[in-house]
ZADODREN-465580 format. One record per residue (C-alpha): residue number from 1; x, y, z. Coordinates in steps of 0.2 Angstrom, whole numbers. Layout:
ZADODREN-465580
<NUM, <X, Y, Z>>
...
END
This chain:
ZADODREN-465580
<1, <17, 102, 145>>
<2, <33, 98, 149>>
<3, <50, 94, 141>>
<4, <60, 79, 137>>
<5, <78, 78, 129>>
<6, <83, 62, 124>>
<7, <103, 60, 125>>
<8, <112, 52, 108>>
<9, <112, 33, 113>>
<10, <125, 31, 99>>
<11, <141, 39, 93>>
<12, <137, 44, 73>>
<13, <128, 56, 62>>
<14, <111, 62, 62>>
<15, <99, 59, 46>>
<16, <83, 66, 46>>
<17, <68, 53, 46>>
<18, <64, 56, 28>>
<19, <80, 50, 19>>
<20, <78, 34, 30>>
<21, <77, 20, 13>>
<22, <63, 11, 21>>
<23, <46, 18, 18>>
<24, <39, 11, 34>>
<25, <51, 23, 45>>
<26, <54, 37, 30>>
<27, <34, 39, 31>>
<28, <33, 39, 50>>
<29, <22, 26, 51>>
<30, <31, 17, 66>>
<31, <33, 36, 75>>
<32, <43, 52, 72>>
<33, <61, 56, 77>>
<34, <76, 53, 68>>
<35, <91, 40, 63>>
<36, <108, 40, 67>>
<37, <123, 32, 57>>
<38, <132, 24, 68>>
<39, <150, 24, 73>>
<40, <151, 14, 88>>
<41, <142, -2, 93>>
<42, <135, 0, 109>>
<43, <116, 6, 110>>
<44, <115, 16, 125>>
<45, <97, 22, 134>>
<46, <93, 40, 130>>
<47, <83, 43, 146>>
<48, <76, 35, 162>>
<49, <62, 22, 159>>
<50, <57, 6, 159>>
<51, <60, -9, 145>>
<52, <43, -12, 140>>
<53, <49, -21, 124>>
<54, <63, -30, 117>>
<55, <61, -38, 101>>
<56, <65, -55, 97>>
<57, <79, -53, 87>>
<58, <85, -42, 98>>
<59, <87, -28, 85>>
<60, <75, -15, 92>>
<61, <69, -11, 112>>
<62, <57, 2, 119>>
<63, <59, 10, 132>>
<64, <44, 22, 143>>
<65, <47, 36, 154>>
<66, <40, 39, 168>>
<67, <26, 51, 161>>
<68, <22, 37, 148>>
<69, <32, 43, 132>>
<70, <37, 28, 122>>
<71, <55, 29, 116>>
<72, <59, 14, 102>>
<73, <76, 12, 96>>
<74, <79, 1, 79>>
<75, <97, -4, 75>>
<76, <98, -7, 55>>
<77, <84, -8, 41>>
<78, <79, -26, 35>>
<79, <89, -34, 54>>
<80, <75, -42, 59>>
<81, <78, -56, 47>>
<82, <95, -59, 56>>
<83, <85, -67, 68>>
<84, <96, -61, 82>>
<85, <114, -65, 74>>
<86, <126, -50, 77>>
<87, <114, -43, 91>>
<88, <118, -45, 111>>
<89, <104, -37, 122>>
<90, <111, -32, 139>>
<91, <95, -28, 147>>
<92, <75, -38, 148>>
<93, <57, -32, 150>>
<94, <54, -25, 163>>
<95, <73, -19, 168>>
<96, <74, -1, 175>>
<97, <87, 7, 167>>
<98, <96, 25, 169>>
<99, <101, 37, 154>>
<100, <119, 28, 145>>
<101, <114, 13, 153>>
<102, <119, -1, 141>>
<103, <105, -9, 128>>
<104, <110, -19, 116>>
<105, <128, -21, 109>>
<106, <129, -26, 88>>
<107, <143, -33, 77>>
<108, <144, -18, 65>>
<109, <154, -26, 54>>
<110, <142, -43, 52>>
<111, <128, -32, 49>>
<112, <137, -21, 37>>
<113, <138, -35, 26>>
<114, <121, -44, 31>>
<115, <108, -30, 33>>
<116, <102, -16, 21>>
<117, <108, -3, 31>>
<118, <117, 2, 48>>
<119, <103, 16, 52>>
<120, <97, 16, 68>>
<121, <81, 23, 71>>
<122, <76, 34, 87>>
<123, <57, 36, 86>>
<124, <43, 42, 99>>
<125, <28, 31, 97>>
<126, <14, 39, 105>>
<127, <16, 55, 94>>
<128, <-3, 58, 101>>
<129, <7, 63, 117>>
<130, <17, 75, 108>>
<131, <15, 92, 105>>
<132, <32, 97, 96>>
<133, <49, 86, 92>>
<134, <66, 95, 86>>
<135, <82, 85, 82>>
<136, <99, 89, 83>>
<137, <113, 89, 68>>
<138, <128, 84, 62>>
<139, <139, 71, 73>>
<140, <133, 69, 91>>
<141, <141, 59, 106>>
<142, <131, 44, 114>>
<143, <127, 49, 132>>
<144, <132, 66, 131>>
<145, <123, 77, 117>>
<146, <106, 80, 114>>
<147, <97, 71, 101>>
<148, <79, 76, 103>>
<149, <71, 89, 112>>
<150, <51, 83, 115>>
<151, <39, 94, 121>>
<152, <26, 83, 128>>
<153, <5, 86, 132>>
<154, <-1, 79, 148>>
<155, <-10, 61, 147>>
<156, <-24, 68, 154>>
<157, <-26, 83, 141>>
<158, <-22, 71, 125>>
<159, <-35, 59, 133>>
<160, <-48, 72, 134>>
<161, <-45, 79, 116>>
<162, <-48, 62, 108>>
<163, <-63, 60, 117>>
<164, <-74, 76, 114>>
<165, <-93, 77, 115>>
<166, <-105, 67, 108>>
<167, <-117, 73, 96>>
<168, <-132, 65, 86>>
<169, <-145, 69, 71>>
<170, <-160, 67, 68>>
<171, <-168, 53, 63>>
<172, <-167, 52, 45>>
<173, <-177, 42, 31>>
<174, <-168, 36, 16>>
<175, <-173, 42, 1>>
<176, <-163, 33, -12>>
<177, <-174, 20, -21>>
<178, <-161, 6, -19>>
<179, <-155, 10, 0>>
<180, <-137, 13, 2>>
<181, <-127, 3, -10>>
<182, <-111, 6, -17>>
<183, <-113, 24, -26>>
<184, <-120, 34, -10>>
<185, <-110, 24, 4>>
<186, <-95, 31, -4>>
<187, <-101, 48, -6>>
<188, <-105, 46, 15>>
<189, <-89, 38, 20>>
<190, <-80, 52, 11>>
<191, <-90, 66, 22>>
<192, <-86, 56, 37>>
<193, <-67, 56, 33>>
<194, <-68, 74, 34>>
<195, <-69, 76, 52>>
<196, <-57, 69, 66>>
<197, <-72, 63, 75>>
<198, <-78, 46, 78>>
<199, <-93, 47, 65>>
<200, <-106, 29, 67>>
<201, <-122, 27, 55>>
<202, <-136, 18, 66>>
<203, <-150, 9, 61>>
<204, <-160, 2, 78>>
<205, <-146, -8, 89>>
<206, <-136, -9, 71>>
<207, <-122, 2, 69>>
<208, <-108, 5, 56>>
<209, <-92, 15, 54>>
<210, <-98, 30, 41>>
<211, <-81, 31, 37>>
<212, <-80, 12, 29>>
<213, <-88, 9, 14>>
<214, <-88, -10, 18>>
<215, <-96, -7, 35>>
<216, <-111, 5, 28>>
<217, <-114, -6, 13>>
<218, <-115, -21, 28>>
<219, <-131, -14, 36>>
<220, <-140, -15, 21>>
<221, <-147, 0, 23>>
<222, <-165, 2, 13>>
<223, <-177, 15, 5>>
<224, <-186, 23, 19>>
<225, <-176, 12, 32>>
<226, <-176, 24, 50>>
<227, <-157, 30, 53>>
<228, <-146, 41, 65>>
<229, <-128, 49, 64>>
<230, <-117, 49, 78>>
<231, <-103, 60, 80>>
<232, <-89, 57, 94>>
<233, <-77, 70, 95>>
<234, <-70, 87, 97>>
<235, <-81, 91, 80>>
<236, <-94, 80, 83>>
<237, <-108, 97, 80>>
<238, <-97, 101, 64>>
<239, <-99, 83, 56>>
<240, <-116, 82, 61>>
<241, <-120, 97, 53>>
<242, <-113, 94, 36>>
<243, <-117, 73, 34>>
<244, <-135, 75, 40>>
<245, <-141, 85, 27>>
<246, <-133, 77, 14>>
<247, <-138, 60, 20>>
<248, <-159, 67, 21>>
<249, <-154, 71, 2>>
<250, <-149, 56, -6>>
<251, <-131, 58, -7>>
<252, <-131, 64, -24>>
<253, <-139, 46, -29>>
<254, <-149, 42, -45>>
<255, <-168, 51, -44>>
<256, <-162, 60, -27>>
<257, <-156, 77, -25>>
<258, <-137, 80, -28>>
<259, <-125, 80, -16>>
<260, <-108, 89, -17>>
<261, <-90, 81, -16>>
<262, <-80, 87, -1>>
<263, <-70, 100, -5>>
<264, <-54, 91, -2>>
<265, <-61, 77, -15>>
<266, <-69, 90, -29>>
<267, <-65, 81, -44>>
<268, <-56, 88, -57>>
<269, <-65, 87, -73>>
<270, <-50, 88, -84>>
<271, <-43, 71, -71>>
<272, <-58, 63, -75>>
<273, <-53, 45, -81>>
<274, <-57, 38, -98>>
<275, <-74, 30, -99>>
<276, <-73, 10, -97>>
<277, <-83, 0, -110>>
<278, <-100, -2, -105>>
<279, <-117, -10, -114>>
<280, <-128, 0, -125>>
<281, <-141, -13, -119>>
<282, <-146, -7, -99>>
<283, <-150, -26, -98>>
<284, <-132, -30, -102>>
<285, <-114, -29, -91>>
<286, <-101, -30, -100>>
<287, <-82, -37, -94>>
<288, <-69, -48, -98>>
<289, <-71, -68, -101>>
<290, <-60, -74, -86>>
<291, <-66, -93, -87>>
<292, <-78, -101, -100>>
<293, <-95, -108, -97>>
<294, <-113, -102, -97>>
<295, <-121, -100, -80>>
<296, <-139, -96, -75>>
<297, <-143, -91, -58>>
<298, <-150, -77, -45>>
<299, <-139, -65, -41>>
<300, <-129, -66, -23>>
<301, <-121, -49, -18>>
<302, <-103, -56, -11>>
<303, <-97, -43, 4>>
<304, <-89, -47, 20>>
<305, <-92, -35, 36>>
<306, <-77, -26, 45>>
<307, <-73, -35, 61>>
<308, <-73, -25, 75>>
<309, <-59, -26, 87>>
<310, <-53, -18, 105>>
<311, <-41, -3, 103>>
<312, <-35, -7, 119>>
<313, <-24, -24, 125>>
<314, <-32, -32, 140>>
<315, <-14, -41, 144>>
<316, <5, -35, 144>>
<317, <13, -34, 127>>
<318, <23, -50, 128>>
<319, <6, -60, 131>>
<320, <-3, -49, 115>>
<321, <11, -54, 106>>
<322, <11, -72, 109>>
<323, <-8, -71, 104>>
<324, <-1, -63, 85>>
<325, <12, -75, 86>>
<326, <0, -92, 87>>
<327, <-13, -83, 76>>
<328, <-1, -82, 61>>
<329, <6, -99, 64>>
<330, <-12, -106, 65>>
<331, <-16, -97, 48>>
<332, <0, -104, 40>>
<333, <-8, -121, 47>>
<334, <-25, -116, 36>>
<335, <-16, -113, 23>>
<336, <-7, -127, 19>>
<337, <-24, -138, 23>>
<338, <-30, -127, 9>>
<339, <-17, -132, -3>>
<340, <-20, -150, 1>>
<341, <-40, -148, -3>>
<342, <-37, -138, -19>>
<343, <-26, -152, -25>>
<344, <-38, -163, -23>>
<345, <-51, -154, -31>>
<346, <-44, -148, -46>>
<347, <-26, -143, -53>>
<348, <-10, -147, -41>>
<349, <-2, -133, -48>>
<350, <-15, -120, -42>>
<351, <-12, -125, -24>>
<352, <4, -114, -28>>
<353, <-4, -99, -27>>
<354, <-5, -101, -9>>
<355, <13, -103, -6>>
<356, <16, -84, -8>>
<357, <2, -81, 5>>
<358, <11, -91, 17>>
<359, <27, -80, 13>>
<360, <15, -64, 16>>
<361, <14, -68, 36>>
<362, <34, -70, 37>>
<363, <35, -51, 29>>
<364, <43, -43, 42>>
<365, <40, -26, 41>>
<366, <22, -34, 43>>
<367, <26, -39, 60>>
<368, <34, -25, 64>>
<369, <22, -12, 63>>
<370, <11, -24, 73>>
<371, <22, -26, 86>>
<372, <26, -7, 89>>
<373, <7, -5, 90>>
<374, <5, -19, 104>>
<375, <21, -9, 113>>
<376, <11, 4, 114>>
<377, <-2, -6, 123>>
<378, <-12, -9, 108>>
<379, <-22, -28, 107>>
<380, <-14, -39, 94>>
<381, <-30, -40, 84>>
<382, <-30, -19, 83>>
<383, <-11, -18, 79>>
<384, <-12, -34, 67>>
<385, <-29, -26, 58>>
<386, <-18, -7, 58>>
<387, <-4, -17, 51>>
<388, <-8, -25, 34>>
<389, <-21, -13, 30>>
<390, <-7, 1, 32>>
<391, <3, -9, 20>>
<392, <-10, -16, 8>>
<393, <-15, 1, 5>>
<394, <2, 8, 3>>
<395, <3, -8, -11>>
<396, <-11, -3, -19>>
<397, <-6, 17, -22>>
<398, <12, 10, -30>>
<399, <16, 18, -47>>
<400, <22, 1, -48>>
<401, <7, -8, -57>>
<402, <13, -25, -54>>
<403, <15, -22, -37>>
<404, <-1, -12, -32>>
<405, <-12, -29, -37>>
<406, <-4, -38, -24>>
<407, <-15, -28, -10>>
<408, <-28, -41, -14>>
<409, <-19, -56, -6>>
<410, <-12, -44, 7>>
<411, <-30, -42, 13>>
<412, <-34, -59, 11>>
<413, <-21, -66, 22>>
<414, <-24, -52, 35>>
<415, <-41, -55, 36>>
<416, <-38, -74, 40>>
<417, <-27, -70, 53>>
<418, <-39, -56, 62>>
<419, <-51, -69, 60>>
<420, <-43, -80, 71>>
<421, <-37, -67, 83>>
<422, <-55, -62, 86>>
<423, <-61, -77, 86>>
<424, <-71, -76, 70>>
<425, <-61, -87, 56>>
<426, <-63, -85, 39>>
<427, <-76, -96, 34>>
<428, <-85, -102, 18>>
<429, <-99, -89, 17>>
<430, <-119, -96, 15>>
<431, <-121, -97, -2>>
<432, <-138, -101, -9>>
<433, <-140, -113, -23>>
<434, <-139, -109, -40>>
<435, <-133, -91, -38>>
<436, <-121, -80, -50>>
<437, <-108, -71, -35>>
<438, <-106, -55, -38>>
<439, <-90, -46, -29>>
<440, <-80, -30, -30>>
<441, <-64, -43, -28>>
<442, <-63, -60, -26>>
<443, <-48, -67, -15>>
<444, <-39, -84, -19>>
<445, <-45, -89, -4>>
<446, <-63, -86, -8>>
<447, <-61, -95, -25>>
<448, <-54, -112, -18>>
<449, <-67, -112, -6>>
<450, <-82, -113, -21>>
<451, <-94, -125, -21>>
<452, <-97, -128, -41>>
<453, <-115, -138, -38>>
<454, <-119, -121, -28>>
<455, <-111, -107, -38>>
<456, <-114, -107, -55>>
<457, <-104, -93, -58>>
<458, <-96, -78, -53>>
<459, <-92, -59, -60>>
<460, <-79, -46, -52>>
<461, <-77, -28, -54>>
<462, <-56, -30, -52>>
<463, <-47, -44, -60>>
<464, <-42, -50, -76>>
<465, <-42, -64, -90>>
<466, <-26, -70, -81>>
<467, <-26, -67, -61>>
<468, <-25, -81, -49>>
<469, <-42, -80, -46>>
<470, <-46, -82, -66>>
<471, <-33, -97, -64>>
<472, <-42, -105, -52>>
<473, <-61, -103, -59>>
<474, <-55, -113, -75>>
<475, <-48, -127, -63>>
<476, <-64, -128, -55>>
<477, <-73, -126, -71>>
<478, <-83, -113, -64>>
<479, <-88, -98, -79>>
<480, <-81, -81, -72>>
<481, <-82, -63, -80>>
<482, <-69, -51, -73>>
<483, <-68, -33, -74>>
<484, <-89, -30, -75>>
<485, <-96, -14, -75>>
<486, <-97, -7, -59>>
<487, <-116, -5, -58>>
<488, <-118, -25, -57>>
<489, <-115, -21, -38>>
<490, <-131, -13, -37>>
<491, <-141, -27, -42>>
<492, <-152, -35, -28>>
<493, <-150, -52, -22>>
<494, <-161, -65, -30>>
<495, <-160, -54, -49>>
<496, <-159, -68, -61>>
<497, <-144, -67, -74>>
<498, <-139, -77, -87>>
<499, <-117, -77, -85>>
<500, <-108, -80, -101>>
<501, <-89, -83, -95>>
<502, <-84, -86, -112>>
<503, <-89, -69, -120>>
<504, <-87, -60, -103>>
<505, <-106, -54, -103>>
<506, <-119, -55, -91>>
<507, <-137, -52, -96>>
<508, <-149, -46, -82>>
<509, <-168, -50, -82>>
<510, <-169, -62, -96>>
<511, <-186, -67, -102>>
<512, <-190, -85, -100>>
<513, <-190, -88, -120>>
<514, <-170, -83, -117>>
<515, <-167, -93, -101>>
<516, <-175, -107, -110>>
<517, <-164, -104, -125>>
<518, <-149, -105, -113>>
<519, <-154, -120, -105>>
<520, <-155, -128, -120>>
<521, <-139, -122, -126>>
<522, <-132, -128, -110>>
<523, <-138, -146, -113>>
<524, <-129, -145, -129>>
<525, <-113, -140, -124>>
<526, <-115, -154, -112>>
<527, <-120, -167, -127>>
<528, <-103, -159, -136>>
<529, <-94, -162, -122>>
<530, <-98, -181, -122>>
<531, <-96, -182, -140>>
<532, <-78, -172, -141>>
<533, <-74, -186, -127>>
<534, <-78, -200, -136>>
<535, <-67, -194, -151>>
<536, <-53, -189, -140>>
<537, <-41, -202, -144>>
<538, <-41, -197, -163>>
<539, <-29, -184, -169>>
<540, <-33, -168, -169>>
<541, <-32, -165, -188>>
<542, <-39, -153, -200>>
<543, <-51, -156, -212>>
<544, <-40, -154, -225>>
<545, <-26, -165, -216>>
<546, <-16, -156, -208>>
<547, <-9, -162, -190>>
<548, <-9, -152, -172>>
<549, <-1, -159, -156>>
<550, <-13, -156, -142>>
<551, <-4, -161, -126>>
<552, <-6, -155, -106>>
<553, <1, -145, -94>>
<554, <3, -153, -78>>
<555, <8, -151, -60>>
<556, <12, -168, -57>>
<557, <7, -188, -58>>
<558, <-10, -187, -55>>
<559, <-12, -175, -69>>
<560, <-1, -186, -81>>
<561, <-12, -200, -75>>
<562, <-28, -190, -78>>
<563, <-25, -185, -96>>
<564, <-22, -199, -104>>
<565, <-39, -204, -104>>
<566, <-45, -189, -111>>
<567, <-34, -190, -127>>
<568, <-17, -182, -120>>
<569, <-3, -184, -131>>
<570, <10, -180, -118>>
<571, <16, -167, -109>>
<572, <20, -151, -114>>
<573, <22, -143, -99>>
<574, <29, -152, -83>>
<575, <27, -137, -69>>
<576, <43, -144, -58>>
<577, <39, -129, -45>>
<578, <27, -143, -36>>
<579, <42, -153, -30>>
<580, <49, -139, -23>>
<581, <35, -131, -12>>
<582, <30, -137, 4>>
<583, <48, -139, 11>>
<584, <64, -134, 19>>
<585, <76, -140, 7>>
<586, <77, -141, -12>>
<587, <73, -159, -17>>
<588, <87, -171, -20>>
<589, <93, -176, -34>>
<590, <87, -194, -32>>
<591, <70, -189, -27>>
<592, <67, -179, -46>>
<593, <73, -193, -56>>
<594, <60, -204, -46>>
<595, <46, -192, -50>>
<596, <51, -189, -66>>
<597, <51, -206, -71>>
<598, <36, -212, -63>>
<599, <27, -198, -74>>
<600, <36, -205, -90>>
<601, <30, -220, -85>>
<602, <12, -214, -84>>
<603, <12, -208, -100>>
<604, <17, -224, -108>>
<605, <30, -217, -121>>
<606, <21, -201, -127>>
<607, <34, -188, -126>>
<608, <34, -174, -109>>
<609, <43, -156, -107>>
<610, <51, -153, -91>>
<611, <51, -134, -87>>
<612, <64, -129, -75>>
<613, <59, -123, -58>>
<614, <52, -105, -61>>
<615, <52, -95, -45>>
<616, <52, -78, -40>>
<617, <41, -61, -43>>
<618, <24, -70, -41>>
<619, <30, -87, -35>>
<620, <43, -86, -22>>
<621, <47, -103, -14>>
<622, <46, -101, 6>>
<623, <64, -107, 9>>
<624, <74, -100, -7>>
<625, <84, -85, -1>>
<626, <81, -71, -14>>
<627, <85, -52, -13>>
<628, <71, -39, -9>>
<629, <67, -30, -27>>
<630, <59, -16, -29>>
<631, <51, -24, -46>>
<632, <54, -43, -43>>
<633, <44, -46, -60>>
<634, <59, -37, -70>>
<635, <72, -46, -57>>
<636, <79, -61, -53>>
<637, <66, -75, -58>>
<638, <66, -88, -70>>
<639, <81, -95, -77>>
<640, <89, -82, -70>>
<641, <89, -91, -50>>
<642, <96, -107, -57>>
<643, <109, -94, -64>>
<644, <110, -86, -47>>
<645, <108, -100, -37>>
<646, <119, -116, -50>>
<647, <118, -130, -38>>
<648, <99, -129, -38>>
<649, <99, -129, -57>>
<650, <114, -142, -58>>
<651, <105, -155, -48>>
<652, <88, -152, -59>>
<653, <98, -154, -73>>
<654, <107, -170, -69>>
<655, <90, -176, -64>>
<656, <80, -174, -80>>
<657, <96, -181, -90>>
<658, <95, -198, -79>>
<659, <78, -197, -80>>
<660, <79, -196, -99>>
<661, <88, -210, -104>>
<662, <79, -221, -113>>
<663, <62, -210, -113>>
<664, <55, -195, -122>>
<665, <61, -181, -113>>
<666, <64, -163, -116>>
<667, <70, -150, -105>>
<668, <63, -131, -106>>
<669, <71, -116, -99>>
<670, <58, -102, -92>>
<671, <62, -82, -95>>
<672, <75, -82, -108>>
<673, <77, -65, -110>>
<674, <96, -64, -120>>
<675, <107, -74, -132>>
<676, <119, -76, -116>>
<677, <108, -82, -105>>
<678, <104, -100, -113>>
<679, <120, -100, -121>>
<680, <125, -100, -101>>
<681, <113, -113, -99>>
<682, <118, -124, -114>>
<683, <134, -123, -108>>
<684, <129, -127, -89>>
<685, <121, -143, -96>>
<686, <133, -149, -106>>
<687, <144, -150, -91>>
<688, <132, -158, -81>>
<689, <128, -172, -96>>
<690, <147, -177, -96>>
<691, <143, -181, -78>>
<692, <127, -194, -81>>
<693, <134, -210, -88>>
<694, <124, -213, -106>>
<695, <118, -196, -106>>
<696, <128, -191, -121>>
<697, <123, -207, -132>>
<698, <111, -202, -146>>
<699, <95, -212, -140>>
<700, <95, -203, -125>>
<701, <97, -187, -131>>
<702, <87, -175, -121>>
<703, <81, -161, -132>>
<704, <84, -142, -126>>
<705, <71, -128, -128>>
<706, <65, -111, -121>>
<707, <50, -104, -115>>
<708, <47, -85, -126>>
<709, <39, -75, -112>>
<710, <48, -61, -115>>
<711, <47, -48, -130>>
<712, <64, -50, -134>>
<713, <64, -68, -135>>
<714, <50, -66, -149>>
<715, <58, -54, -159>>
<716, <76, -62, -161>>
<717, <67, -82, -162>>
<718, <77, -84, -177>>
<719, <92, -81, -167>>
<720, <86, -91, -153>>
<721, <81, -104, -163>>
<722, <99, -107, -171>>
<723, <101, -113, -150>>
<724, <90, -124, -147>>
<725, <77, -138, -152>>
<726, <61, -130, -151>>
<727, <50, -115, -143>>
<728, <34, -115, -131>>
<729, <27, -98, -129>>
<730, <21, -94, -112>>
<731, <6, -82, -117>>
<732, <2, -76, -99>>
<733, <18, -68, -94>>
<734, <20, -63, -114>>
<735, <5, -54, -112>>
<736, <11, -45, -95>>
<737, <28, -40, -103>>
<738, <23, -34, -120>>
<739, <7, -23, -113>>
<740, <15, -18, -96>>
<741, <0, -24, -88>>
<742, <0, -36, -73>>
<743, <-11, -51, -74>>
<744, <-21, -48, -55>>
<745, <-19, -29, -56>>
<746, <-37, -25, -51>>
<747, <-40, -13, -63>>
<748, <-29, -16, -79>>
<749, <-32, -36, -78>>
<750, <-46, -35, -86>>
<751, <-37, -28, -102>>
<752, <-22, -41, -100>>
<753, <-30, -51, -115>>
<754, <-17, -64, -124>>
<755, <-30, -61, -139>>
<756, <-23, -43, -142>>
<757, <-17, -41, -159>>
<758, <2, -36, -151>>
<759, <2, -52, -141>>
<760, <-4, -61, -158>>
<761, <10, -53, -170>>
<762, <24, -57, -157>>
<763, <18, -75, -157>>
<764, <17, -75, -176>>
<765, <34, -67, -177>>
<766, <41, -83, -165>>
<767, <34, -96, -177>>
<768, <40, -89, -193>>
<769, <58, -86, -184>>
<770, <57, -104, -178>>
<771, <50, -113, -194>>
<772, <65, -103, -204>>
<773, <78, -113, -194>>
<774, <68, -128, -195>>
<775, <60, -129, -177>>
<776, <44, -132, -170>>
<777, <34, -121, -159>>
<778, <21, -122, -144>>
<779, <9, -112, -133>>
<780, <6, -118, -116>>
<781, <-2, -101, -111>>
<782, <-20, -100, -106>>
<783, <-23, -95, -123>>
<784, <-21, -113, -130>>
<785, <-38, -117, -120>>
<786, <-49, -104, -128>>
<787, <-59, -110, -140>>
<788, <-60, -93, -148>>
<789, <-39, -94, -151>>
<790, <-36, -112, -158>>
<791, <-40, -110, -175>>
<792, <-30, -91, -176>>
<793, <-16, -100, -166>>
<794, <-17, -117, -180>>
<795, <-18, -101, -193>>
<796, <-2, -92, -188>>
<797, <8, -108, -189>>
<798, <8, -115, -169>>
<799, <14, -134, -170>>
<800, <9, -139, -154>>
<801, <-5, -133, -143>>
<802, <-3, -137, -121>>
<803, <-17, -134, -113>>
<804, <-28, -140, -94>>
<805, <-31, -157, -93>>
<806, <-50, -155, -93>>
<807, <-48, -144, -111>>
<808, <-40, -158, -120>>
<809, <-54, -165, -130>>
<810, <-62, -150, -134>>
<811, <-48, -141, -142>>
<812, <-45, -156, -152>>
<813, <-62, -155, -158>>
<814, <-57, -138, -161>>
<815, <-45, -140, -173>>
<816, <-55, -153, -183>>
<817, <-70, -138, -185>>
<818, <-59, -130, -198>>
<819, <-48, -131, -212>>
<820, <-30, -127, -213>>
<821, <-35, -113, -225>>
<822, <-49, -106, -214>>
<823, <-39, -104, -200>>
<824, <-24, -95, -209>>
<825, <-36, -83, -217>>
<826, <-44, -80, -200>>
<827, <-27, -76, -193>>
<828, <-24, -63, -206>>
<829, <-39, -54, -202>>
<830, <-34, -57, -181>>
<831, <-17, -49, -186>>
<832, <-24, -35, -195>>
<833, <-38, -32, -179>>
<834, <-36, -16, -169>>
<835, <-40, -23, -152>>
<836, <-43, -40, -143>>
<837, <-63, -36, -144>>
<838, <-60, -36, -163>>
<839, <-50, -54, -163>>
<840, <-63, -62, -153>>
<841, <-79, -55, -162>>
<842, <-71, -64, -179>>
<843, <-76, -81, -170>>
<844, <-93, -80, -164>>
<845, <-101, -90, -148>>
<846, <-117, -97, -148>>
<847, <-123, -83, -135>>
END
């Protein structure tokens, strides 16, 4: 054992790493050490060594001592975003340096105004070589004061400890009737994680990481399969002695002897979660309606095998970094192609979901963790896998439910890059014809690639009715159920099921007579669809003469053209974000005028509502700089972006006013929460109207409205109605903010149902407030396209339903089936219900 003393590389005050306001450093994900709040502007070498990494942004450098200890120095927080501005490197990779030699000079004044913090982290990256580490305290002087005192372990001793011994069990016959499915696989993984050794489950030439549930299930171990447990490491014998008997006893699976949980994970009954809804019928699984429709097919379990990656790099760190950079760029290109494909297959606006995926690939923290591992000699694939997995796990565990749901998106893009690095690119799985997919989770990429001719429906354990995956399923017209009971994962491939996306149910092994009933019903639904289309151009009028306007939600010119033959009476929501995506600068005023005019021309005199730019939170723009926020859904988003960046909003307002001359255009502002916000926006519109010739004439007036997406707007609807000409209720966000549930959250998304009586009451409050002031109300959220919701919305008093383009004929037909009195009676009963399920039960479906 040897000692290594690092001299202070800067003048300043020592700050414990745990106090650094960045979880990557505070949780010691990159390494251990301490931080300095600098008072000078030159980073110097804390010891002798070789420069093994100099970040291309010149904000971080790594030295490796002759004994192999890797010392990483990182100037400031979030300084990678400065892309080298404010930094001057005094060394290059490969240089030999002595203690006190200059490494990087930086402009402290520039960093203080452009970075999150000047705190500079000095870390030992390969902590497996360290037995103890002590940091100085108080003030230190560069080059003279000791900063870190390190006791090191010889490299051969560390390698010997890591290698340990190898131990194997006797052959074990699997007793589980359904093999090692999800539950016993999870028990096995938890047992294996108790040990430091690497634990493998082997069957013949196949093997799996016994600490990974996915890897275990990927072997598809069946009853009576012969397996062997292999452990490699310092506690290999103990691992085999503990795990083998439990595996032989069935790991506590149904019908086998129970296996105790590991001591460290023994659940406290008091902490057991509340039971989720379960069906009393063993042949029926319950979930949440995510995309309407019926599917009769055979189960196909969609599972992903882990990609094995080499830990050690084949080449120099600079070569591995280049491999990673190339893979990330290729992944971005694939995502752009996927957006193009999705626009061609369905609603172009849905392609915007993947803009957020491209943004994730540029996350500086993600790249920093990966590059740190590469600097330690890890392969690009291993470093990237560890980086995105660490990030995703951290997101999934956050208290913020909104951010926790983003772990699925991060794993999706992470797997895409990893596939490129390992030459196992993300491909559409080999899915059999006429199948019903079952998955623990479906990523947006998985869903966008589905072929509706082969996939008759899908069900997921996580997610909800308003998640990105559900939105994509509806746009592709694929029945889907979210939040289904976990025992769906136990169904064998080939099991026949009936999936009802309209009610959120799946029936297992239906008898032939029931299948015939469903096929007959599907035929009737197809006939009804044709009949609805034949009457699509008739008005949506109740049986006693009450008229409801049915218009389209669109994401571009093609959608507008498609809506007319389907009976669309105008556009209730033009999502203008499509103009701002996939470009490096904002669209010009003339560009916007042209596209708004083209869409208005296609509508041939029908009215159109243009929603101003709505980004932030779940819909970021690649080129629009926005501050990093703990909770972007409660931060700068929607109209707040326009008020924060008025030049963008002013340009769009002028474009709409110009396009509105001689046309029926309306302007709508998203995420309005306070009276002050709408008054500020109205003042801006008045200023821009004065700059557009003819815009002030009465015949060219562009009406102003707001999206009611925040409960405060619904509660104060009457006051807001005095400020604007109309309301349009965005029920997706209104549901999220009312129930405090992110629509993409894997655990809560299934409960975020807009038919919840609390949401319906806010809709009623909005309608009453608007009508009291003589203003009209539309609904443009997903609930407007829901057949079970149409009559209730009409009964509440909604004047306009803005729906997805394919749903226009069916929604108009639904309005015609009842009288206004019947609708009002349904609405009254719905508002008195306790749960969304009770509301949906008021309008039963045929199946």
